[in-house]
C-alpha positions as CSV (number, residue, x, y, z in Angstrom):
1,M,12.1,145.7,-27.2
2,Q,10.7,142.3,-27.9
3,P,8.9,141.9,-31.2
4,A,5.1,141.9,-31.1
5,A,5.2,143.5,-27.7
6,A,1.8,145.1,-28.1
7,V,0.1,142.0,-29.5
8,Q,-2.2,140.1,-27.2
9,P,-1.4,136.4,-26.7
10,S,-4.7,135.4,-28.2
11,D,-3.8,137.4,-31.4
12,L,-0.2,136.3,-31.6
13,G,-0.9,133.5,-34.1
14,S,-2.7,135.8,-36.4
15,Y,0.1,138.3,-36.2
16,Q,2.8,135.7,-36.9
17,S,0.8,134.5,-39.9
18,A,0.8,138.1,-41.3
19,V,4.6,138.3,-40.8
20,R,5.1,135.0,-42.7
21,L,2.8,136.3,-45.5
22,V,4.8,139.5,-45.9
23,L,8.2,137.7,-45.8
24,T,7.2,135.0,-48.4
25,H,5.4,137.1,-51.0
26,D,6.9,139.8,-53.1
27,V,3.7,141.9,-53.2
28,I,0.3,141.4,-51.6
29,T,-2.9,142.8,-53.3
30,A,-6.6,142.2,-53.0
31,A,-6.3,139.1,-55.2
32,R,-2.7,138.0,-54.5
33,P,-1.9,135.5,-53.1
34,R,-5.6,135.0,-52.4
35,P,-8.6,137.1,-51.5
36,G,-8.7,138.2,-47.9
37,T,-4.9,138.2,-47.4
38,L,-4.5,141.9,-47.9
39,E,-7.1,142.7,-45.2
40,A,-5.4,140.2,-42.8
41,V,-2.0,141.9,-43.2
42,L,-3.3,145.5,-43.2
43,R,-4.8,144.8,-39.8
44,W,-1.3,144.6,-38.4
45,A,0.4,147.2,-40.7
46,D,1.7,149.5,-38.0
47,Q,3.1,146.8,-35.8
48,L,4.5,144.9,-38.8
49,A,6.3,148.0,-40.0
50,R,7.8,148.7,-36.6
51,D,9.0,145.1,-35.9
52,L,10.3,144.4,-39.4
53,R,12.3,147.7,-39.2
54,E,13.7,147.0,-35.8
55,V,14.5,143.3,-36.1
56,L,15.4,143.0,-39.8
57,G,16.0,146.6,-41.0
58,Y,13.3,146.1,-43.7
59,T,10.9,148.8,-44.9
60,L,7.2,147.9,-45.2
61,I,5.1,149.8,-47.8
62,A,1.5,149.4,-46.9
63,T,-1.5,151.1,-48.6
64,T,-5.1,150.2,-48.9
65,R,-4.4,148.5,-52.2
66,Q,-1.0,146.7,-51.8
67,V,1.7,145.7,-49.3
68,R,5.3,145.4,-50.4
69,L,8.4,144.7,-48.3
70,I,11.6,146.4,-49.3
71,R,14.5,144.2,-48.3
72,R,18.1,145.1,-47.6
73,L,20.5,142.8,-49.4
74,D,23.7,141.9,-47.5
75,A,24.8,139.4,-50.2
76,L,23.6,138.1,-53.6
77,D,21.6,134.9,-53.3
78,P,21.4,132.8,-56.5
79,T,18.9,130.4,-54.9
80,Q,16.1,133.0,-54.7
81,T,14.7,132.5,-58.2
82,T,11.1,131.5,-57.5
83,I,9.9,135.1,-57.6
84,F,10.5,135.3,-61.4
85,T,8.6,132.3,-62.7
86,A,6.0,131.8,-65.4
87,R,2.6,130.4,-64.6
88,S,3.9,127.0,-65.8
89,G,6.4,127.1,-63.0
90,R,9.4,127.5,-65.2
91,A,11.9,130.1,-64.0
92,F,12.5,133.2,-66.1
93,D,15.4,133.1,-68.4
94,R,17.5,136.2,-69.3
95,R,15.2,137.1,-72.2
96,R,12.2,137.2,-70.0
97,L,14.0,139.2,-67.3
98,A,15.1,141.7,-69.9
99,Y,11.6,142.0,-71.4
100,L,10.2,142.6,-67.9
101,C,12.6,145.5,-67.3
102,L,11.9,147.0,-70.7
103,F,8.1,146.8,-70.2
104,L,8.3,148.5,-66.8
105,A,10.5,151.2,-68.3
106,S,8.1,151.8,-71.2
107,F,5.1,152.6,-69.0
108,S,4.5,156.3,-69.0
109,R,3.1,157.9,-65.9
110,S,0.7,159.9,-68.1
111,R,-1.0,156.8,-69.4
112,V,-3.5,154.7,-67.5
113,E,-4.0,152.1,-70.2
114,I,-2.0,150.7,-73.0
115,S,-2.7,148.2,-75.8
116,L,-0.4,145.2,-76.3
117,A,0.3,146.3,-79.9
118,D,1.5,149.8,-78.7
119,L,3.5,148.2,-75.9
120,V,5.3,145.9,-78.3
121,R,5.8,148.7,-80.7
122,A,7.4,150.9,-78.0
123,F,9.8,148.3,-76.6
124,T,10.8,146.6,-79.9
125,P,13.4,149.2,-81.0
126,T,15.0,149.1,-77.5
127,A,15.1,145.3,-77.5
128,N,16.6,145.2,-81.0
129,A,19.3,147.7,-80.0
130,I,20.6,145.2,-77.3
131,D,23.1,142.7,-78.7
132,G,21.8,139.1,-78.2
133,L,18.3,140.2,-77.2
134,G,16.0,141.6,-79.9
135,F,12.3,140.9,-80.6
136,D,10.8,139.4,-83.7
137,P,7.0,138.9,-83.7
138,V,7.3,135.9,-86.1
139,V,9.6,134.1,-83.6
140,S,7.4,131.9,-81.3
141,A,9.9,132.0,-78.5
142,H,9.9,135.8,-78.4
143,K,6.1,135.9,-78.3
144,A,6.0,133.3,-75.5
145,A,8.4,135.4,-73.5
146,V,6.2,138.4,-73.9
147,V,3.2,136.4,-72.8
148,D,5.0,135.2,-69.7
149,V,6.0,138.7,-68.7
150,L,2.5,140.0,-69.2
151,D,1.1,137.2,-67.1
152,W,3.7,137.9,-64.3
153,L,2.7,141.6,-64.2
154,A,-1.0,140.8,-64.3
155,D,-0.7,138.3,-61.4
156,R,0.8,141.1,-59.3
157,G,-1.8,143.7,-60.3
158,A,0.5,145.9,-62.3
159,L,-1.6,145.2,-65.4
160,R,-5.3,144.4,-65.7
161,L,-6.8,143.0,-68.9
162,S,-9.8,145.2,-69.8
163,D,-10.4,144.1,-73.4
164,G,-9.2,141.7,-76.0
165,S,-7.0,138.7,-75.3
166,V,-3.3,137.9,-75.3
167,E,-4.1,134.6,-77.0
168,A,-5.6,136.5,-80.0
169,W,-2.4,138.5,-80.2
170,T,-0.2,135.4,-80.0
171,A,-2.2,133.8,-82.8
172,D,-2.0,136.9,-85.1
173,T,0.1,139.8,-84.1
174,D,-1.3,141.9,-86.9
175,R,-5.0,141.5,-86.0
176,G,-5.1,140.4,-82.4
177,D,-4.7,142.8,-79.6
178,A,-5.3,143.3,-75.9
179,L,-5.9,146.4,-73.8
180,Y,-4.4,146.7,-70.3
181,D,-5.0,149.1,-67.4
182,I,-1.7,150.1,-65.8
183,D,-1.4,150.4,-62.0
184,H,1.6,152.7,-61.7
185,D,1.7,152.5,-57.9
186,I,2.3,148.7,-58.0
187,C,4.8,149.2,-60.9
188,A,6.7,151.6,-58.7
189,V,7.1,149.2,-55.8
190,L,8.0,146.2,-57.9
191,F,11.4,147.6,-58.8
192,R,13.1,149.5,-56.1
193,P,16.9,149.1,-56.5
194,A,19.3,150.5,-53.9
195,R,20.9,152.7,-56.6
196,P,20.0,153.7,-60.2
197,V,21.1,150.7,-62.2
198,Q,22.2,152.8,-65.1
199,H,25.0,154.3,-62.9
200,L,26.4,151.0,-61.6
201,T,29.7,149.5,-62.7
202,S,29.2,146.4,-60.4
203,A,26.3,144.4,-59.1
204,A,27.7,145.0,-55.7
205,G,26.0,148.4,-55.8
206,L,22.7,146.7,-55.3
207,L,23.8,145.5,-51.9
208,D,23.1,147.3,-48.6
209,A,25.5,150.0,-47.7
210,T,23.6,151.9,-45.0
211,F,25.9,154.1,-42.9
212,T,26.5,152.8,-39.4
213,S,28.0,154.8,-36.6
214,A,31.3,153.7,-35.2
215,K,29.8,153.5,-31.7
216,R,29.7,150.0,-30.3
217,A,26.0,150.1,-29.7
218,A,25.3,151.0,-33.3
219,Q,27.7,148.3,-34.5
220,R,26.0,145.7,-32.4
221,E,22.6,146.7,-33.6
222,A,23.7,146.5,-37.2
223,A,25.3,143.1,-36.7
224,A,22.1,141.8,-35.0
225,Q,20.1,143.0,-38.0
226,R,22.5,141.3,-40.4
227,A,22.2,138.1,-38.4
228,A,18.4,138.3,-38.4
229,R,18.4,138.8,-42.2
230,A,20.7,135.8,-42.7
231,L,18.5,133.6,-40.5
232,A,15.3,134.7,-42.2
233,E,16.5,134.4,-45.8
234,H,18.5,131.2,-45.6
235,P,17.6,127.7,-44.5
236,V,20.5,127.5,-42.0
237,V,23.3,129.8,-40.9
238,Y,26.7,128.3,-40.1
239,Y,28.8,130.2,-37.8
240,A,31.9,129.4,-39.8
241,Q,30.5,131.1,-42.9
242,V,29.5,134.5,-41.4
243,E,31.3,137.4,-39.9
244,P,32.4,137.0,-36.2
245,E,30.0,139.7,-35.0
246,V,27.1,138.1,-36.8
247,A,28.0,134.7,-35.3
248,E,28.2,136.2,-31.9
249,A,24.7,137.8,-32.3
250,L,23.2,134.5,-33.3
251,R,24.8,132.6,-30.4
252,Q,23.3,134.9,-27.7
253,P,20.5,133.2,-25.8
254,G,17.3,135.1,-25.9
255,G,18.6,137.3,-28.7
256,V,18.3,137.5,-32.5
257,A,17.2,133.9,-33.1
258,E,14.5,134.0,-30.3
259,N,13.2,137.4,-31.4
260,L,12.9,136.1,-35.0
261,A,11.2,133.0,-33.7
262,R,8.6,135.1,-31.9
263,L,8.1,137.2,-34.9
264,T,7.5,134.4,-37.3
265,G,6.1,131.6,-35.1
266,L,8.9,129.2,-36.1
267,A,11.1,127.1,-33.7
268,V,14.8,127.7,-33.1
269,E,17.2,124.8,-33.5
270,R,20.8,125.3,-32.3
271,R,23.8,123.1,-32.9
272,A,27.5,123.7,-32.3
273,E,27.9,124.6,-36.0
274,G,25.0,126.9,-36.5
275,V,21.4,127.8,-36.1
276,L,18.2,127.5,-38.1
277,L,14.5,128.2,-37.9
278,A,12.5,125.0,-38.2
279,D,9.2,125.2,-40.1
280,A,7.2,122.1,-39.4
281,G,4.2,123.3,-41.4
282,G,6.2,124.1,-44.5
283,R,4.6,127.6,-44.8
284,F,7.7,129.6,-44.6
285,T,9.7,128.2,-47.4
286,D,9.7,128.0,-51.2
287,R,11.4,124.6,-51.1
288,P,9.6,122.3,-48.6
289,F,11.8,119.3,-47.6
290,P,11.5,116.5,-47.0
291,G,8.1,115.9,-48.6
292,R,6.1,114.3,-51.3
293,G,7.0,116.9,-53.9
294,G,8.5,115.7,-57.1
295,A,11.0,113.1,-58.0
296,V,13.9,115.5,-57.3
297,N,12.6,116.1,-53.7
298,R,12.3,112.4,-53.0
299,A,15.6,111.5,-54.6
300,A,17.3,114.2,-52.6
301,G,16.1,112.7,-49.3
302,L,17.1,109.2,-50.3
303,I,20.6,110.4,-51.4
304,L,21.0,112.1,-48.0
305,A,20.2,108.7,-46.3
306,K,22.8,107.0,-48.4
307,I,25.4,109.6,-47.6
308,A,24.6,109.1,-43.9
309,D,25.3,105.4,-44.4
310,V,28.7,106.3,-45.9
311,L,29.5,108.5,-42.9
312,E,28.6,105.7,-40.5
313,D,30.9,103.2,-42.1
314,P,33.9,102.9,-39.7
315,D,35.9,100.8,-42.2
316,E,36.0,103.5,-44.9
317,P,35.6,107.0,-43.5
318,P,35.3,109.8,-46.0
319,S,38.1,112.3,-46.7
320,L,37.8,115.7,-44.9
321,L,38.2,118.9,-46.9
322,P,38.0,122.5,-45.9
323,L,34.8,124.4,-46.5
324,P,35.4,127.2,-49.0
325,P,34.6,130.7,-47.6
326,E,31.3,132.2,-48.5
327,A,33.1,135.4,-49.5
328,A,34.8,133.5,-52.3
329,D,31.4,132.4,-53.6
330,Q,30.2,136.0,-53.5
331,R,33.2,137.3,-55.4
332,E,32.8,134.6,-58.1
333,L,29.1,135.4,-58.5
334,L,29.8,139.1,-58.7
335,E,32.5,138.6,-61.3
336,R,30.1,136.5,-63.4
337,I,27.4,139.2,-63.3
338,D,29.7,142.1,-63.8
339,A,31.2,140.5,-66.8
340,A,27.9,141.0,-68.6
341,L,27.2,144.5,-67.4
342,P,26.8,147.0,-70.3
343,L,29.1,150.0,-69.7
344,A,28.3,151.9,-72.9
345,G,25.5,154.0,-71.3
346,V,27.1,154.6,-67.9
347,V,27.8,158.2,-67.0
348,T,31.3,158.0,-65.6
349,E,30.9,161.1,-63.4
350,L,27.8,159.6,-61.7
351,A,28.9,155.9,-61.7
352,W,29.1,154.0,-58.5
353,T,32.1,151.8,-58.1
354,A,32.5,149.1,-55.5
355,P,35.0,150.2,-52.9
356,A,37.7,148.0,-51.5
357,E,36.3,145.7,-48.9
358,E,38.8,146.9,-46.2
359,E,37.5,150.5,-46.7
360,A,33.8,149.7,-47.1
361,Y,33.5,147.2,-44.2
362,P,36.3,147.7,-41.8
363,E,34.5,146.0,-39.0
364,R,34.1,142.8,-41.2
365,V,37.8,142.4,-41.8
366,R,39.0,143.4,-38.4
367,G,41.6,140.9,-37.0
368,P,41.4,139.3,-33.6
369,A,41.4,141.7,-30.7
370,E,44.6,142.0,-28.6
371,P,44.4,140.6,-25.1
372,G,43.2,143.2,-22.7
373,S,41.5,145.4,-25.3
374,P,37.8,146.2,-25.0
375,D,37.0,143.8,-27.8
376,A,38.9,140.9,-26.3
377,G,36.5,138.0,-25.7
378,G,33.6,139.9,-27.3
379,N,33.5,138.1,-30.6
380,A,32.8,134.4,-30.7
381,D,34.9,132.0,-32.8
382,A,33.5,132.0,-36.3
383,G,34.8,128.5,-36.9
384,G,32.8,126.7,-34.1
385,A,31.0,127.2,-30.8
386,E,32.9,128.4,-27.8
387,P,33.0,126.3,-24.6
388,G,29.9,127.2,-22.7
389,S,28.2,129.0,-25.6
390,P,24.5,128.2,-26.4
391,G,25.7,126.5,-29.6
392,A,27.9,124.1,-27.7
393,H,25.8,123.6,-24.6
394,N,23.5,120.5,-24.8
395,A,24.3,120.3,-28.6
396,E,23.1,117.1,-30.1
397,P,25.5,115.1,-32.2
398,T,25.3,116.2,-35.8
399,S,26.6,113.0,-37.3
400,P,26.1,109.4,-36.4
401,G,29.8,108.9,-36.6
402,A,32.1,108.2,-33.7
403,S,33.0,111.8,-33.2
404,G,29.5,113.0,-33.1
405,D,30.4,116.0,-35.2
406,L,30.6,116.4,-39.0
407,A,33.6,118.7,-38.6
408,A,37.0,117.3,-38.0
409,P,38.2,117.4,-34.4
410,R,40.4,120.3,-33.6
411,D,44.0,120.0,-32.6
412,P,44.3,120.9,-28.9
413,G,47.7,122.4,-29.6
414,A,46.1,124.8,-32.1
415,A,44.4,126.8,-29.4
416,G,45.8,130.1,-28.4
417,N,45.9,133.4,-30.2
418,R,45.9,131.9,-33.7
419,A,42.8,132.4,-35.8
420,P,40.8,129.2,-36.4
421,G,41.2,127.5,-39.7
422,P,38.3,126.6,-42.0
423,A,36.0,123.8,-41.0
424,L,36.8,120.4,-42.3
425,L,33.8,118.5,-43.8
426,P,33.3,115.0,-45.2
427,F,33.9,114.9,-49.0
428,I,31.8,112.6,-51.2
429,A,33.2,112.0,-54.6
430,D,31.2,112.2,-57.8
431,S,31.8,108.5,-58.5
432,R,30.3,107.5,-55.2
433,L,27.3,109.8,-55.8
434,H,26.8,108.1,-59.2
435,A,26.9,104.7,-57.5
436,M,24.2,105.9,-55.0
437,V,21.8,107.0,-57.7
438,D,22.4,103.8,-59.6
439,D,21.5,101.9,-56.5
440,L,18.3,103.9,-56.1
441,Y,17.2,103.0,-59.6
442,D,18.0,99.4,-59.0
443,E,16.1,99.3,-55.7
444,V,12.9,101.1,-56.7
445,G,12.9,100.9,-60.4
446,A,13.4,103.6,-63.0
447,A,9.6,104.1,-63.4
448,S,9.4,105.4,-59.8
449,F,11.2,108.6,-60.9
450,T,8.6,109.7,-63.4
451,V,8.9,110.0,-67.1
452,T,11.2,113.0,-66.9
453,W,13.9,111.2,-65.0
454,Q,13.4,107.5,-65.5
455,H,16.1,107.3,-68.3
456,D,18.3,110.1,-66.9
457,P,19.8,109.1,-63.5
458,R,22.7,111.5,-63.9
459,G,20.3,114.4,-64.6
460,L,18.2,113.5,-61.6
461,L,21.4,113.4,-59.5
462,S,22.5,116.8,-60.7
463,A,19.0,118.3,-59.9
464,A,18.9,116.7,-56.5
465,V,22.4,117.9,-55.6
466,A,21.5,121.4,-56.7
467,F,18.3,121.3,-54.6
468,L,20.3,120.2,-51.5
469,A,22.9,122.9,-52.2
470,D,20.1,125.5,-52.2
471,L,19.0,124.2,-48.8
472,R,22.6,124.4,-47.5
473,L,22.8,120.7,-46.9
474,L,25.5,120.0,-49.5
475,R,28.2,122.1,-50.9
476,P,29.3,121.3,-54.5
477,V,33.1,121.4,-55.0
478,P,35.2,120.2,-57.9
479,G,35.0,116.4,-58.0
480,G,32.1,116.0,-55.6
481,V,30.3,117.5,-52.7
482,L,31.0,118.5,-49.0
483,V,28.4,117.3,-46.5
484,L,27.3,120.3,-44.4
485,P,26.3,119.8,-40.8
486,A,22.5,120.4,-41.2
487,A,22.4,117.3,-43.5
488,A,22.5,115.2,-40.3
489,R,18.9,116.2,-39.5
490,Y,17.8,113.9,-42.3
491,R,20.0,110.9,-41.7
492,N,17.1,108.7,-40.7
493,I,15.1,109.2,-43.9
494,K,13.8,105.8,-45.0
495,L,12.4,104.5,-48.3
496,A,8.7,103.6,-48.3
497,L,7.0,102.5,-51.5
498,P,3.5,101.2,-52.2
499,V,3.3,97.4,-52.6
500,R,1.0,95.9,-55.2
501,H,-0.4,92.4,-55.2
502,A,0.0,90.1,-58.2
503,E,-3.6,90.9,-59.1
504,G,-2.7,94.6,-59.4
505,Q,-4.5,95.7,-56.2
506,L,-2.7,98.3,-54.1
507,A,-1.9,97.0,-50.7
508,L,-3.1,99.2,-47.9
509,D,-1.0,99.0,-44.8
510,L,-3.8,99.3,-42.3
511,F,-2.3,97.1,-39.6
512,G,1.3,98.1,-39.6
513,G,2.4,95.3,-42.0
514,P,5.2,95.4,-44.5
515,G,4.9,98.2,-47.1
516,G,3.7,101.7,-46.5
517,S,2.9,105.0,-48.1
518,G,4.8,106.2,-51.2
519,G,7.7,108.6,-51.0
520,A,10.4,109.2,-48.4
521,S,9.6,109.5,-44.7
522,D,11.6,111.4,-42.1
523,E,11.6,109.4,-38.9
């Protein structure tokens, strides 16, 4: 059934706005993200719960006091860090994340309020029992971490300050105090792991492992939901980096991508290499790009423009290297997390251990179907679009180069029954990236990159590359970066800076003369 089937055309915009709010906020309350939002979402609660369950496999918890979306995780995503940030905008470090977990664990269901002094007194022994963590009230960094966690909980309605002040406690932990009301319902929905974390021997236990029937219809439905989740949670999905059945679901016209577009109000963009949901208004992302954000955002756009110039140069084409599989990134990330898992308190008899991939996901590692079998021709090539597929039909060139494609041309003799090799992408060496950022500093002046970066071009380059990697436009590899196909969307970004007269007056380009508005523009 099509999403929003029961929604009248005149109400579709309001419904899509509610969908975007639910998908972009961890919890919605009477005051968060702003007054009136909760009522706007609750109006569509039943339809939202049904559509989000059928299209994405998500569970919506909606009461008169809060709305919370319970997601199913198919993979760990290190880019989704903006949920855990302080009011200053700084991301939580490991200390703050640990304090947050200890605070939530210390809230007793029998208590409706708690003083800050009692809360600190309750969690201090536990914190001090953890090697490398601890809490000391005379250490300013420890107190600052406590304040950030309290603010985070208060912003989501889990705590409400009823008396005193946290500033008084910060200034004098012996005399200052604050009294908080505890909302246990919100505390319960803030932390909903797939399994009890004290019985995990691997972070893979937090990923989705919902049982799926072996019937083809059930397998197709599960693949469609995984495809929808990938498209909703990531800036772009490349066919070469997902499972064949997920790629096939995304390629189907009028299928997953179009259903998700109707659900969210975004626009589908297809290319031979993949698909994305374009958000022209910047309301469905935590990293708007391009835009007039900070120096990192502007520098990222200008670096992409310089990379496009390199790709257009016929005299010195870049080297082509294979794209590392996404599964390898997942394994590396899991290994890093698992290396720090404490195993001392794990009950061996109840512990969950990650099964072998071949046993856990047989459909994901299935080899090519034999000619004449029911599956033959059913799965699309994960390495690129099939002839006649919606990804290949009317696909615009993704690179201004002669081939019109960022991927290397395939060898016609390589066709047949052999599985496709990894996609080959342009490689830009670190030395060339350093030269690009040096050129930017020479062209616009170091002062154009704010006080933070004007004396640190290498730091700005690292931040810009990390930003573009989060957007799946570049892929860092040892010695440089690979240019991913979606980067070609921004190849026409141009530099536009304000022009000042000698008298110091800012020139206003009212009549289309030289000069223009500050920042980078995408034409």
